[in-house]
N, C-alpha and C positions, 0 to 999 in steps of 0.2 A: 550454588554460585549465584550471588545476588546481582540482578541486572539493574542498570539505570535505564529508565524508559523514556527520557526526554519528554516530548510533547504528549506522549501516551500516559504520563504519570497522573495519578489522582483525578481521573475523569469521573467525578461524582456529582458536581454541581449541575443543575439543570441547564444553565446557559452554556456550559462547556460541552455537555452531552449533545445539546441541540446543534451547536456549530460543527461538532465532529460529524453528526449525522448529515449535515449539508455537504461537508467536504467529501465524505465517503460516497454520497450520492453522485456528486459531480465526477469524482474519480471513476466511478463505475460507468456512468452514462457516456462520458466523453473519451475516456481512455480504453474502456473495456472492449469495444468492437475491434479495434486494431490489435489489441493484445490477443484476442481470441483467434484472429486470422493466423498469427504466428503459432500460438499454442496448438491449434488444430493441425497445422501443417507438420508439427513435430510429434504428433501422435497423442496429444493430450486428450483425455476422455475416452480413448480407444482401449478399453480395459474391461475384462469380465468382472474384476473386483471394483471397488469404489475408489474415490479420490478424497484425500484429506485436505481440507481448507484450513491451514494452520495460521492462527492469529487472525481469525475471521472477522473481528469487530462485531458490528451489529447484523452481519449476515447479508448486507446489501449486495456485495459482489458475489458471494456464494449463491444467492438466489438468481442472480444474473447468469452465472455459469450453469446452474441447474436448468434454467430455461433454454440455454444454448445447447446443452447436452442432455436432453430429456430422458435418455435411456441409461444414464450414468448416475450412480448413487454418490452423493457428496456428504461428507461428515465434517462439520466445522468444529474447531476447538478455540476457546477464547477464555482469557483470564479475568476480564472485566465484567463484574456483575451487572453494571448499568447497561452495557451493550447487550448482554444476554436477556435482560429484562425487556429491552426495546424489541428484540427479535420475538420474544415470547408474546408480546402485546400486539403483534401484527394480526390483522384480520386473516381468518383461515384461507380466504380466497387469494391472499397475497403470498402465502407460504407454499412452496412447491413440495410435493410428496417425496421428492428425491433429495431433500436437503434438511439437515438437522444440526443442532449445535449442542455440544457438551462442554461443561466447565473444565478447564485445564490450564494451569500455569506451566508453560514449558521450561521455566527456570527451576521449578521445585516440585511439581506434582508427578506422581506415578501416572503413566498414560492411562486414560479411561479404558477399562477392560471391555466395556460394552461395544467399543469400536475397534479394539485391537485386532489385527490380522484381517480386517475387512477392506483394506485398500492396498493398492500397489503403486499409486501415484500420489504426489503431494504438490499442492500449489501454495507458495509462500510469497505473498504479494504485499509490497510496501510495509513490511514488518521489520526487517533487519536494520533499516535506517534509524529505527527508534530504540534500539537496544545497544548497550555498551559492550556486550560480549557476544557478537553475532555467531561466532564459531561454536559456542556452547549450544545455541539453538539448533544449528545444523547438525551437530553431533547427536543431540537428543532425537531429532527426526530421523537421522541415519539409522538409529537402532530400531525404529518402528517399521522400516521398510523391509520387504522381502528381498532376496537377492535379485538383481536386475531391475528392481523397482526404480522409478524415476521421480526426480524432484524438479519442479519448474519454479524459478525464482524471478520475480519482477521487482526491480528497484529503480528509483530515481538516481540521478547523478547531477548535482547542481553545477558541476564544472562545465556542463554542456548547454546550460541555459543561454540563449542568445536572442537579441532583438535588433531590428533595423527599421527605421533610424533609431539611434540611441534613445532610450527612455530611462531617465534617472530612477523613477519609481520601480521599474522592473528589476533593476539591479539592487535597489534597496531591499526589495523583498528577498532576493537571493541572499543578501548579506545578513538579513535578520534570521533567516532559516539557519544559515551557517553559525551565526553567533549563539543562537539558542541551542543548537546541536552541540557545539563545542562546550558550552557551559554545562550541559547535561552529560557530557561524555559520550555522545552518540555521533554517528557519521552521516553527513549529508552527501559525501562523495563516494558512496558505497557501491554504486552500480558497477564501476570498473573493478572493484575488489572481489566481486562475487565468484568469478572463476577460481581464483586462488583460494578463497575460503572454502569453496566446495571441495577442491582437491585436498586441502589440509584436513577436511572432515571425513575423507575416505571415498568420496565420489569420483567417478570418471566424468569429466566435463565433455559433453557431446556437442552442444550447440550454444552459440552466443550471438545475439543480435541487438543492435542499438535501434530503437524505435524513436523517431523524432516527430512527435506530434507538433502541429502548427496551428496558427490562428485561422487559416482557411478551413481547417477541419473543425476547430472549436469556436471560432468567432470571438466576440467580446466576452464570452463565458470564461475564457482563459483569464481575463482580468478579474472577473468575479471570483474565480477560484483562488487566485493569488491574494486577493484582499481577505478572503476567508481564512487562508493560512496565516496571514498576519494577525488576524483576530485570535486564532488559536495560540499563536506565540505570545500575544499580549496576556491572554488569560492564564497561560501556564507559566509565564516568566515575566510578571509585572515589574520586577526590579530591572529588567533589561529592555523592555519595550513599553513605551509610555501609552496611556489609555487613548490619546488622540491620534496615535500613529496609523491605525487602520483607516480612519476617516481621511486623514491627510493624504495617504497614499491613494485612496480611492479617488479623491478629487484630482490628484496628479494624473491618474489614468484617464479620467474624464477629459481633462484638458488635452492630453495626448491624442485621444480618439477624435476630439473636435478638430484638432489641427491636421491630422493625417487621414482621417476617414478610413477607407479600406486600404490605403497605400502604406502598409507596414507589414512586417514579417517577423514572427517570433517563433522560437522553437522551445518545446517542452520535452525534455529527454527522459526516456526510460531504457533500461538494459534488461533484456530477457535472457536468462541462462537456463540450460537444461543439463542436469547431471544424472548419472545412473549409479546405483549401488553396485560395488564390485562383488 
C-alpha cells in the first residue's frame, strides 16, 4: 500500500536535509521534556525488553530518549537514507550505546529480523501526520508487538493552535501547514483521530492527554520553529508556497514581538495517546 508522505517526501537535497535537522532538533529540545514526563508516568521505558522508535528520522529524539532512559534499549527504524547517513556520521561520543537505527520502510518492507521480538513498547512520534494512510502504519506495528505490548503515539493537532493577542503570521503558518498537508493527502488535524485509529488497528486505548506547550516554556524559539516549518513547506511544495514567504512571515513575527514584548500567549498543541495490544 503506497503512502503519500507530504513534507517527508523526497528528502535528499542538502538544504532540505539541513532544515529538517534543525526542525527535529527544536522538536526534541523544546517539546521532549514535557512529553517524557507524560510517557514516564504511563510506564514508558519500564520494560525488560526494548523500545522501538518507529519512523525515527535522524535519531535526534531517539538519542534524547536513550539519555532519559539509560537502562532501556532503543531500536530506531527509518526509511530515509539521508537521515540514516546523518545518524551514522555522528561522532561516537554523541551516540548512546543503547540506541541504534535500522533501515525499514513501514509501508513496504519486511520488518528487520535483527530487532524483531526485541521490544515490547513502541514510540511513534510526529510520524502519522505525514502519511496518507496512517492506519496501515499502525496495523504494521501492531503485528510486531507481543500481546499486551504498548504503543505510545505523539501527534500535533493544528486545530488547537492559538495565540493572544491575534497574530496574523501565526495563523498563516497554520494555514500553510494545512494547505500543504491537504495537497499531499496527509492530515494535520490527526491528534484527535489517534484514539479511533488505534482502536480500528486492534489496540485497546488506555490513556489520552492533550499537552499544550506555550511560549513561556519555549520563548521566541516557538516563532523560530514556525518559520522553519514554513521553509520546509516552501522547499517541499514550491508551487504552493512562494520563496519569499518564510522571510515575510519571519519579519511579521519580529514586528509582533517588538510590539508586545513578553505580553503574548501562544499554544502549541500535542496529543499523546497510549494503546495496548489485545
